[in-house]
C-alpha positions, 0 to 999 in steps of 0.5 A: 614363381616357377622353380629352376630345376637343379637337374644334377640332383634331381637325376640322383634322387628320382630313382628313390621318389617312391622308396618308402624304406629309405629316408632321403636326407638332403644336405648342403651349406645353408641357402644352397637350394635344398628347400627349393629342391624338395619343392621341385620334387613335390612338383614333379610328383604332382605332375606325375599324377600324385594327388595333392592330399598325398603330398605333405610339405612342412617348413618348420621354420614357418610361424605356424609351426614354431610351437612344434618342438617335440616328436609327438607334436610333429607326429600328430600334425603329420597324421592329421595332414593325410588319412589315406592308406596309399603311399604318401610323400612327406617333406620336412624342412628344418627338421632339427627344430623338433627334438627326437624326430629321428625315432618318430620318422623311423617309426613312420618309415617302418609302416611302408606308407610314407616316402620321407624327405628331410633337410635341416642344419647340416651340423645336426643332420650329420652328427652322431645322433642321426647316424646312430639312430637311422644307420642303414635307413637313410640316404644322404644327397649332398647339394652345393651352390650353383656350379658354373653351368647352373649359374648360367642356366639359372640366369637364362631361366629367369631372364637375367642378362648373360654376357657374350664373353664367357671369360667375363661370365666366369669372372662374374661367377667367381666374384659373385658366387653361386648362391641361388638367391644372389642371382636375383640381386643385380648389384654386386654390393647387395650380393656380398651383403647377402653372403655376409649375412649368410655367414653370420647366420651359419655361425649363429645357427650351425656353429656357435649354438652347437659347439658353445664357442666361447672365444669368438675372436679365436674362431674368427681368426682360424676361419679367416686363415683357412678361408684365405688359404683355400687350396693350399696344402695345410697341416693342423700343426702348421696352421696352429704354429702360424696362428701362434706366430701371428699372436693367436694362442691356440692349441692344435685340438682347438684348431681341429675342432674349429675346422671340423665345425666349418666342414660340418656346416659345409662351408669348407670341404676337406680333400684328402691326399692319396699316394698312387704308388702305395694306394693309401691315403696320406695322413697329415697334410690336406687341402681345403676347398670352399663350398662357394668362392663368395665366402672368400671374396665377400671377406676381402676387399681385393677383387684380384683373382689368383686363378691357381687356387680359384680354378682348383676350387671351381673344379673340385666343387664341379666334380663333387656336384657331379657325384665324384669322390675327389682326392689329391694324388701324389706320385713320388715327388710329383702331385696330381691336382685331382683324382676323381672316382665316379659311382661306377668306380671308374677313375680320371685324373685332372691337372688344373692351370690358368694356362700352359701356353706361356712356355714349354716349362709351364706345359711340362709342369702340368703334363709331367704328373699325369705322364707318370701315372701308369694306368689307362684311365682318362687324364685331363689338363684343364686350363682357360686356353682357347687353343687346345693341344693333345700330348701322350693321350692326355686330353687338354680341355678349356674349363669354361666350355667344359663346365658350361656344357655340363660335361663329366670327366 
């Protein structure tokens, strides 16, 4: 089957296809499409004329490789796969199955004969071990589940029916989520069953085994609380107090450890708060966003959409997928939903709301934080309003149209 090309990510990696001096590490929540991205890269190399015998693809979760558990075994397998002295391209999926792979892969890297791409458990790949042993020798490329434009484009790519009503399409995307495999499932119940199984897999493989969590029920309570309150300003102490009040005795250190486990597994993303006057990050309260909204909707029977945090979450993931660094901005007593910084160190500011058409008070509430920012970077108010207006040079955009067109802030 022809693979849907995730151009957001291919564009970032193409400049490093032939870089033998850097290991390309592809990270992201389980089942977001990392393996398919590597297969797409391998396909592009073949199409560019690279012979098949110089492209080695190893999925270490496959049955024939389940006895490859030591670095020496993996090195022997790789050396058997290609004898040419020309530049070879090595792709390894689930690399964490092999103990001590870091030193072995770094040895291959130093020969200058291999361009190496790896994926695996985020909890392991982002741990201190790989950072210590490969510092300065690898690049991380972070993937996310499908953004709204990718969701629409992938459905069209595989001949899946897309509706003529953009608002209904957005609602379907919010409720169904953006995991690529779920696009092939026609029944919403099947999609949710798939995501629930994925959550169980992440807990078992990426969290429980690594952290040796003994009290599963407490962990589940913390996870449920933080997932159900995505987009809300949260402090560890406040979260701990809320859990204790609801009958879950837990320490702040344990809450911190569990949240880190969720962020390491890339279920959850921590969005820091930045003071625009002092130009410093603020300690304490933060916001957390979900890698995919299906993590919320599969765990809750209520399908009603609270568009405030939902649209914030969509905007956050969309911006991250387009390679922006994201933080929440504070200007005195006012708060700007997002400060975005691109790779060229250019900034933009975004306020997100369902609508500003209800009243002048609603409009003022969204524009006022942006009007308080005294610089010349582009400022946006993003809503679902069909009729747009401009005010004091601030751009009012329809979020559905903006995302469907794959635009950048």
